C-alpha positions in Angstrom: -0.3 -0.4 -0.1 1.4 3.3 -0.9 1.9 6.0 1.5 -0.2 8.7 2.1 1.2 12.5 0.9 0.9 14.6 3.8 -1.7 17.3 2.5 -0.3 20.9 0.8 -0.1 23.4 3.0 -1.8 26.8 2.0 0.7 29.2 1.0 1.4 32.4 3.5 -0.2 35.3 2.8 1.4 38.6 4.1 0.0 42.3 4.2 2.4 43.7 1.7 1.8 48.0 1.7 2.3 49.3 -1.5 2.7 53.4 -2.4 0.6 54.3 -5.6 1.5 58.0 -7.3 -1.4 59.2 -9.4 -0.3 60.2 -12.5 1.0 63.7 -12.9 -1.3 65.6 -14.7 0.9 69.2 -14.5 -2.1 71.1 -12.6 -1.7 70.3 -9.4 0.7 68.3 -7.1 1.0 64.4 -7.8 -1.1 62.3 -5.0 -0.1 59.3 -3.2 -1.9 56.5 -1.3 -0.9 54.1 0.3 -2.5 50.2 -0.1 -2.6 47.0 1.6 -2.5 44.0 -0.8 -2.7 40.0 0.9 -0.1 38.2 -1.0 2.4 35.5 -1.0 5.4 37.4 -1.7 6.2 41.4 -2.6 6.1 40.8 -6.4 2.9 38.9 -6.3 1.5 42.2 -3.5 2.7 44.8 -7.0 1.0 43.1 -9.3 -2.2 43.0 -7.7 -2.6 46.8 -6.8 -1.4 47.4 -10.5 -3.6 45.2 -11.9 -6.3 47.7 -9.7 -4.6 50.7 -10.5 -2.9 50.4 -13.9 -2.6 54.1 -14.9 -0.3 54.2 -11.6 3.6 54.1 -10.4 3.2 51.8 -7.7 6.3 50.8 -5.3 6.9 48.2 -2.3 6.7 50.2 0.8 6.8 47.5 3.9 4.4 44.8 5.7 1.8 44.9 8.1 1.5 42.5 11.2 -0.7 39.4 10.9 -2.2 41.0 14.0 -3.1 44.6 12.7 -3.9 42.2 9.1 -6.1 40.0 10.7 -8.2 42.9 12.4 -8.7 44.6 8.9 -10.2 40.8 8.3 -8.3 41.0 5.0 -8.9 38.2 2.8 -5.8 36.7 0.9 -5.7 38.4 -3.0 -7.8 41.3 -1.3 -6.2 44.9 -2.4 -7.8 48.0 -0.4 -6.7 51.7 0.2 -5.8 52.2 3.9 
């Protein structure tokens, strides 16, 4: 009888913060917003935010603690402005 494989673990998600700069229209100061993306890695987080804000420049800025992410009730794959 073949050995049972252990169930695959779900990838750990981290709440990454991503700075988003709105396109400069020349009439006002460029806006800066911070989004949080619940993702498995920094590249996935930046990609998720770029999908929401395709015209903006995005830059990874940090992470939130697991405790704060839980209090915000963030779901895997979710992108939200904070």
